[in-house]
N, CA, C, O and the ligand as a Tripos MOL2 file, in Angstrom:
@<TRIPOS>MOLECULE
protein
  177   175    45     0     0
PROTEIN
NO_CHARGES

@<TRIPOS>ATOM
      1 N          36.1710   55.5270  -48.2710 N.3       1 MET1
      2 CA         37.0030   55.6870  -49.3990 C.3       1 MET1
      3 C          38.2080   54.7740  -49.3490 C.2       1 MET1
      4 O          38.8490   54.6730  -48.3040 O.2       1 MET1
      5 N          38.5300   54.1250  -50.4090 N.am      2 SER2
      6 CA         39.7130   53.0680  -50.3760 C.3       2 SER2
      7 C          40.9460   53.6610  -50.9640 C.2       2 SER2
      8 O          40.9040   54.3580  -51.9780 O.2       2 SER2
      9 N          42.0410   53.3830  -50.3220 N.am      3 TYR3
     10 CA         43.1460   53.8250  -50.7340 C.3       3 TYR3
     11 C          44.1880   52.6620  -50.6820 C.2       3 TYR3
     12 O          44.0360   51.6710  -49.9680 O.2       3 TYR3
     13 N          45.2750   52.8740  -51.5130 N.am      4 LYS4
     14 CA         46.3590   51.9560  -51.4550 C.3       4 LYS4
     15 C          47.6580   52.5430  -51.1280 C.2       4 LYS4
     16 O          48.0670   53.5980  -51.6130 O.2       4 LYS4
     17 N          48.3270   51.7750  -50.2380 N.am      5 CYS5
     18 CA         49.6260   52.4000  -49.7600 C.3       5 CYS5
     19 C          50.6110   52.1780  -50.9940 C.2       5 CYS5
     20 O          50.6750   51.1420  -51.6560 O.2       5 CYS5
     21 N          51.3280   53.2730  -51.1750 N.am      6 SER6
     22 CA         52.2860   53.1830  -52.2010 C.3       6 SER6
     23 C          53.6310   52.3880  -51.8980 C.2       6 SER6
     24 O          54.4500   52.1100  -52.7740 O.2       6 SER6
     25 N          53.7580   52.0640  -50.5910 N.am      7 ARG7
     26 CA         54.9140   51.2970  -50.2450 C.3       7 ARG7
     27 C          54.6500   49.8300  -50.0560 C.2       7 ARG7
     28 O          55.2640   48.9590  -50.6730 O.2       7 ARG7
     29 N          53.7240   49.6040  -49.1900 N.am      8 CYS8
     30 CA         53.4100   48.1810  -49.0340 C.3       8 CYS8
     31 C          52.2490   47.6700  -49.8530 C.2       8 CYS8
     32 O          51.9150   46.4890  -49.7590 O.2       8 CYS8
     33 N          51.7200   48.3790  -50.5260 N.am      9 LYS9
     34 CA         50.5850   47.9450  -51.5300 C.3       9 LYS9
     35 C          49.3620   47.4380  -50.8600 C.2       9 LYS9
     36 O          48.5160   46.7800  -51.4670 O.2       9 LYS9
     37 N          49.2780   47.7420  -49.6250 N.am     10 ARG10
     38 CA         48.0720   47.1960  -48.9070 C.3      10 ARG10
     39 C          46.8910   48.0530  -49.1090 C.2      10 ARG10
     40 O          47.0840   49.2310  -49.4070 O.2      10 ARG10
     41 N          45.7220   47.6150  -48.9870 N.am     11 ASP11
     42 CA         44.4410   48.4930  -49.1500 C.3      11 ASP11
     43 C          44.2750   49.1820  -47.7400 C.2      11 ASP11
     44 O          44.4120   48.5790  -46.6750 O.2      11 ASP11
     45 N          43.9780   50.4520  -47.8570 N.am     12 VAL12
     46 CA         43.8980   51.1860  -46.5380 C.3      12 VAL12
     47 C          42.5120   51.8640  -46.6090 C.2      12 VAL12
     48 O          42.1550   52.5200  -47.5870 O.2      12 VAL12
     49 N          41.7920   51.6750  -45.5640 N.am     13 GLU13
     50 CA         40.5340   52.3970  -45.3590 C.3      13 GLU13
     51 C          40.8410   53.6710  -44.6370 C.2      13 GLU13
     52 O          41.4910   53.6050  -43.5940 O.2      13 GLU13
     53 N          40.4510   54.7720  -45.0770 N.am     14 LEU14
     54 CA         40.6070   55.9550  -44.4300 C.3      14 LEU14
     55 C          39.2920   56.4640  -43.8180 C.2      14 LEU14
     56 O          38.2730   56.6300  -44.4880 O.2      14 LEU14
     57 N          39.3840   56.6970  -42.5180 N.am     15 ASP15
     58 CA         38.3130   57.3680  -41.7670 C.3      15 ASP15
     59 C          38.6320   58.7270  -41.5440 C.2      15 ASP15
     60 O          39.6350   59.2900  -41.9820 O.2      15 ASP15
     61 N          37.6680   59.2830  -40.7850 N.am     16 GLU16
     62 CA         37.9940   60.7260  -40.2100 C.3      16 GLU16
     63 C          38.9700   60.4890  -39.1820 C.2      16 GLU16
     64 O          38.7270   60.7040  -37.9950 O.2      16 GLU16
     65 N          40.1650   60.0120  -39.6440 N.am     17 TYR17
     66 CA         41.2690   59.7690  -38.6590 C.3      17 TYR17
     67 C          42.0620   60.8200  -38.3760 C.2      17 TYR17
     68 O          42.7450   60.7040  -37.3590 O.2      17 TYR17
     69 N          42.1660   61.9080  -39.0590 N.am     18 GLY18
     70 CA         42.9530   63.0500  -38.7360 C.3      18 GLY18
     71 C          44.2620   63.0510  -39.4490 C.2      18 GLY18
     72 O          45.0030   64.0300  -39.3610 O.2      18 GLY18
     73 N          44.6010   61.9450  -40.1900 N.am     19 GLY19
     74 CA         45.7360   62.0010  -40.8520 C.3      19 GLY19
     75 C          45.8610   60.9910  -42.0330 C.2      19 GLY19
     76 O          45.1720   59.9720  -41.9950 O.2      19 GLY19
     77 N          46.6670   61.2070  -43.0340 N.am     20 VAL20
     78 CA         46.6960   60.2500  -44.1330 C.3      20 VAL20
     79 C          47.9540   59.4600  -43.8390 C.2      20 VAL20
     80 O          49.0720   59.9680  -43.9330 O.2      20 VAL20
     81 N          47.7450   58.2200  -43.4850 N.am     21 ARG21
     82 CA         48.9230   57.3230  -43.1050 C.3      21 ARG21
     83 C          48.5750   55.8940  -43.0700 C.2      21 ARG21
     84 O          47.5760   55.4560  -42.4980 O.2      21 ARG21
     85 N          49.4440   55.1820  -43.7080 N.am     22 CYS22
     86 CA         49.1600   53.6680  -43.8020 C.3      22 CYS22
     87 C          49.2960   53.0700  -42.4030 C.2      22 CYS22
     88 O          50.3070   53.2690  -41.7300 O.2      22 CYS22
     89 N          48.2860   52.3490  -41.9820 N.am     23 PRO23
     90 CA         48.2700   51.7790  -40.6980 C.3      23 PRO23
     91 C          49.2180   50.6440  -40.4500 C.2      23 PRO23
     92 O          49.5340   50.2150  -39.3400 O.2      23 PRO23
     93 N          49.6410   50.2000  -41.6320 N.am     24 TYR24
     94 CA         50.6390   48.8500  -41.6170 C.3      24 TYR24
     95 C          51.9800   49.2620  -41.5780 C.2      24 TYR24
     96 O          52.7270   48.6690  -40.8000 O.2      24 TYR24
     97 N          52.4640   50.2510  -42.3400 N.am     25 CYS25
     98 CA         53.8510   50.5620  -42.3710 C.3      25 CYS25
     99 C          54.1870   51.9460  -42.0330 C.2      25 CYS25
    100 O          55.3550   52.3210  -41.9290 O.2      25 CYS25
    101 N          53.0860   52.7720  -41.8450 N.am     26 GLY26
    102 CA         53.3100   54.0510  -41.4020 C.3      26 GLY26
    103 C          53.5420   55.0730  -42.5840 C.2      26 GLY26
    104 O          53.6230   56.2820  -42.3690 O.2      26 GLY26
    105 N          53.6400   54.5520  -43.7710 N.am     27 HIS27
    106 CA         53.8730   55.3500  -44.8390 C.3      27 HIS27
    107 C          52.8400   56.3980  -45.1640 C.2      27 HIS27
    108 O          51.6450   56.1220  -45.0570 O.2      27 HIS27
    109 N          53.2380   57.5680  -45.5490 N.am     28 ARG28
    110 CA         52.3060   58.6710  -45.7000 C.3      28 ARG28
    111 C          51.7720   58.9700  -47.1070 C.2      28 ARG28
    112 O          50.9560   59.8670  -47.3220 O.2      28 ARG28
    113 N          52.2950   58.1410  -48.0810 N.am     29 VAL29
    114 CA         51.7810   58.3390  -49.3470 C.3      29 VAL29
    115 C          50.7540   57.2270  -49.8390 C.2      29 VAL29
    116 O          51.0980   56.0880  -50.1560 O.2      29 VAL29
    117 N          49.5250   57.6770  -49.8610 N.am     30 LEU30
    118 CA         48.5410   56.6850  -50.3930 C.3      30 LEU30
    119 C          48.0170   56.9590  -51.6760 C.2      30 LEU30
    120 O          47.7260   58.1000  -52.0350 O.2      30 LEU30
    121 N          47.8860   55.9570  -52.3770 N.am     31 LEU31
    122 CA         47.2300   56.2730  -53.7200 C.3      31 LEU31
    123 C          45.7650   56.0050  -53.7570 C.2      31 LEU31
    124 O          45.3120   55.0140  -53.1840 O.2      31 LEU31
    125 N          45.0100   56.8310  -54.3950 N.am     32 LYS32
    126 CA         43.5640   56.6400  -54.5660 C.3      32 LYS32
    127 C          43.3360   55.4760  -55.4140 C.2      32 LYS32
    128 O          43.9100   55.2350  -56.4760 O.2      32 LYS32
    129 N          42.3700   54.7260  -54.7930 N.am     33 GLU33
    130 CA         41.9720   53.5190  -55.6130 C.3      33 GLU33
    131 C          40.8820   53.8740  -56.6370 C.2      33 GLU33
    132 O          39.8270   54.4310  -56.3330 O.2      33 GLU33
    133 N          41.1970   53.5400  -57.7470 N.am     34 ARG34
    134 CA         40.0890   53.6540  -58.8070 C.3      34 ARG34
    135 C          40.1630   52.5880  -59.8260 C.2      34 ARG34
    136 O          41.1100   51.8040  -59.8970 O.2      34 ARG34
    137 N          39.1860   52.5790  -60.5760 N.am     35 ALA35
    138 CA         39.2140   51.5090  -61.6570 C.3      35 ALA35
    139 C          40.2600   51.6150  -62.5310 C.2      35 ALA35
    140 O          40.4490   52.7110  -63.0590 O.2      35 ALA35
    141 N          41.0500   50.6010  -62.8150 N.am     36 PRO36
    142 CA         42.2690   50.6570  -63.6160 C.3      36 PRO36
    143 C          41.8310   51.0990  -65.0480 C.2      36 PRO36
    144 O          40.9050   50.5990  -65.6880 O.2      36 PRO36
    145 N          42.6340   52.0980  -65.4400 N.am     37 VAL37
    146 CA         42.4540   52.7270  -66.7920 C.3      37 VAL37
    147 C          43.1890   51.8450  -67.7470 C.2      37 VAL37
    148 O          44.4170   51.7970  -67.6720 O.2      37 VAL37
    149 N          42.5670   51.1680  -68.6060 N.am     38 VAL38
    150 CA         43.2730   50.3360  -69.5970 C.3      38 VAL38
    151 C          42.9300   51.0630  -70.8490 C.2      38 VAL38
    152 O          41.7710   51.1870  -71.2450 O.2      38 VAL38
    153 N          44.0360   51.5650  -71.4930 N.am     39 LYS39
    154 CA         43.8910   52.1630  -72.7050 C.3      39 LYS39
    155 C          44.6590   51.5560  -73.9270 C.2      39 LYS39
    156 O          45.8720   51.3680  -73.8360 O.2      39 LYS39
    157 N          44.0670   51.2900  -74.9120 N.am     40 GLU40
    158 CA         44.7790   50.7110  -75.9320 C.3      40 GLU40
    159 C          45.1730   51.8630  -76.8020 C.2      40 GLU40
    160 O          44.3470   52.7200  -77.1140 O.2      40 GLU40
    161 N          46.4710   51.9040  -77.2170 N.am     41 VAL41
    162 CA         46.8040   53.0630  -77.9420 C.3      41 VAL41
    163 C          47.5020   52.3960  -79.2310 C.2      41 VAL41
    164 O          48.3710   51.5460  -79.0390 O.2      41 VAL41
    165 N          47.2010   52.7040  -80.3260 N.am     42 ASP42
    166 CA         47.6590   52.1990  -81.6010 C.3      42 ASP42
    167 C          48.8040   53.0540  -81.9560 C.2      42 ASP42
    168 O          48.6810   54.1800  -82.4380 O.2      42 ASP42
    169 N          49.9880   52.4390  -81.6820 N.am     43 VAL43
    170 CA         51.1980   53.1990  -82.0190 C.3      43 VAL43
    171 C          51.7670   52.7330  -83.3910 C.2      43 VAL43
    172 O          52.0260   51.5480  -83.5980 O.2      43 VAL43
    173 N          51.9320   53.6050  -84.2200 N.am     44 ARG44
    174 CA         52.6080   53.1240  -85.4930 C.3      44 ARG44
    175 C          53.8750   53.7340  -85.6710 C.2      44 ARG44
    176 O          54.5610   53.4570  -86.6560 O.2      44 ARG44
    177 ZN         51.8740   50.7820  -46.1720 Zn       45 ZN45
@<TRIPOS>BOND
     1     1     2 1
     2     2     3 1
     3     3     4 2
     4     3     5 am
     5     5     6 1
     6     6     7 1
     7     7     8 2
     8     7     9 am
     9     9    10 1
    10    10    11 1
    11    11    12 2
    12    11    13 am
    13    13    14 1
    14    14    15 1
    15    15    16 2
    16    15    17 am
    17    17    18 1
    18    18    19 1
    19    19    20 2
    20    19    21 am
    21    21    22 1
    22    22    23 1
    23    23    24 2
    24    23    25 am
    25    25    26 1
    26    26    27 1
    27    27    28 2
    28    27    29 am
    29    29    30 1
    30    30    31 1
    31    31    32 2
    32    31    33 am
    33    33    34 1
    34    34    35 1
    35    35    36 2
    36    35    37 am
    37    37    38 1
    38    38    39 1
    39    39    40 2
    40    39    41 am
    41    41    42 1
    42    42    43 1
    43    43    44 2
    44    43    45 am
    45    45    46 1
    46    46    47 1
    47    47    48 2
    48    47    49 am
    49    49    50 1
    50    50    51 1
    51    51    52 2
    52    51    53 am
    53    53    54 1
    54    54    55 1
    55    55    56 2
    56    55    57 am
    57    57    58 1
    58    58    59 1
    59    59    60 2
    60    59    61 am
    61    61    62 1
    62    62    63 1
    63    63    64 2
    64    63    65 am
    65    65    66 1
    66    66    67 1
    67    67    68 2
    68    67    69 am
    69    69    70 1
    70    70    71 1
    71    71    72 2
    72    71    73 am
    73    73    74 1
    74    74    75 1
    75    75    76 2
    76    75    77 am
    77    77    78 1
    78    78    79 1
    79    79    80 2
    80    79    81 am
    81    81    82 1
    82    82    83 1
    83    83    84 2
    84    83    85 am
    85    85    86 1
    86    86    87 1
    87    87    88 2
    88    87    89 am
    89    89    90 1
    90    90    91 1
    91    91    92 2
    92    91    93 am
    93    93    94 1
    94    94    95 1
    95    95    96 2
    96    95    97 am
    97    97    98 1
    98    98    99 1
    99    99   100 2
   100    99   101 am
   101   101   102 1
   102   102   103 1
   103   103   104 2
   104   103   105 am
   105   105   106 1
   106   106   107 1
   107   107   108 2
   108   107   109 am
   109   109   110 1
   110   110   111 1
   111   111   112 2
   112   111   113 am
   113   113   114 1
   114   114   115 1
   115   115   116 2
   116   115   117 am
   117   117   118 1
   118   118   119 1
   119   119   120 2
   120   119   121 am
   121   121   122 1
   122   122   123 1
   123   123   124 2
   124   123   125 am
   125   125   126 1
   126   126   127 1
   127   127   128 2
   128   127   129 am
   129   129   130 1
   130   130   131 1
   131   131   132 2
   132   131   133 am
   133   133   134 1
   134   134   135 1
   135   135   136 2
   136   135   137 am
   137   137   138 1
   138   138   139 1
   139   139   140 2
   140   139   141 am
   141   141   142 1
   142   142   143 1
   143   143   144 2
   144   143   145 am
   145   145   146 1
   146   146   147 1
   147   147   148 2
   148   147   149 am
   149   149   150 1
   150   150   151 1
   151   151   152 2
   152   151   153 am
   153   153   154 1
   154   154   155 1
   155   155   156 2
   156   155   157 am
   157   157   158 1
   158   158   159 1
   159   159   160 2
   160   159   161 am
   161   161   162 1
   162   162   163 1
   163   163   164 2
   164   163   165 am
   165   165   166 1
   166   166   167 1
   167   167   168 2
   168   167   169 am
   169   169   170 1
   170   170   171 1
   171   171   172 2
   172   171   173 am
   173   173   174 1
   174   174   175 1
   175   175   176 2
@<TRIPOS>SUBSTRUCTURE
     1 MET1         2 RESIDUE 1 A MET
     2 SER2         6 RESIDUE 1 A SER
     3 TYR3        10 RESIDUE 1 A TYR
     4 LYS4        14 RESIDUE 1 A LYS
     5 CYS5        18 RESIDUE 1 A CYS
     6 SER6        22 RESIDUE 1 A SER
     7 ARG7        26 RESIDUE 1 A ARG
     8 CYS8        30 RESIDUE 1 A CYS
     9 LYS9        34 RESIDUE 1 A LYS
    10 ARG10       38 RESIDUE 1 A ARG
    11 ASP11       42 RESIDUE 1 A ASP
    12 VAL12       46 RESIDUE 1 A VAL
    13 GLU13       50 RESIDUE 1 A GLU
    14 LEU14       54 RESIDUE 1 A LEU
    15 ASP15       58 RESIDUE 1 A ASP
    16 GLU16       62 RESIDUE 1 A GLU
    17 TYR17       66 RESIDUE 1 A TYR
    18 GLY18       70 RESIDUE 1 A GLY
    19 GLY19       74 RESIDUE 1 A GLY
    20 VAL20       78 RESIDUE 1 A VAL
    21 ARG21       82 RESIDUE 1 A ARG
    22 CYS22       86 RESIDUE 1 A CYS
    23 PRO23       90 RESIDUE 1 A PRO
    24 TYR24       94 RESIDUE 1 A TYR
    25 CYS25       98 RESIDUE 1 A CYS
    26 GLY26      102 RESIDUE 1 A GLY
    27 HIS27      106 RESIDUE 1 A HIS
    28 ARG28      110 RESIDUE 1 A ARG
    29 VAL29      114 RESIDUE 1 A VAL
    30 LEU30      118 RESIDUE 1 A LEU
    31 LEU31      122 RESIDUE 1 A LEU
    32 LYS32      126 RESIDUE 1 A LYS
    33 GLU33      130 RESIDUE 1 A GLU
    34 ARG34      134 RESIDUE 1 A ARG
    35 ALA35      138 RESIDUE 1 A ALA
    36 PRO36      142 RESIDUE 1 A PRO
    37 VAL37      146 RESIDUE 1 A VAL
    38 VAL38      150 RESIDUE 1 A VAL
    39 LYS39      154 RESIDUE 1 A LYS
    40 GLU40      158 RESIDUE 1 A GLU
    41 VAL41      162 RESIDUE 1 A VAL
    42 ASP42      166 RESIDUE 1 A ASP
    43 VAL43      170 RESIDUE 1 A VAL
    44 ARG44      174 RESIDUE 1 A ARG
    45 ZN45       177 GROUP 0 **** ****
């Protein structure tokens, strides 16, 4: 599964590592990568 570090914005591959942590900067908040949701809202 692919994640993105919320601090350094690098792509992080998580294995059965035992912890959720960015290997580059050590940050612990990773964002789940998913298809960008582009929504057009018609605001009037
Ligand atoms: Zn990071």
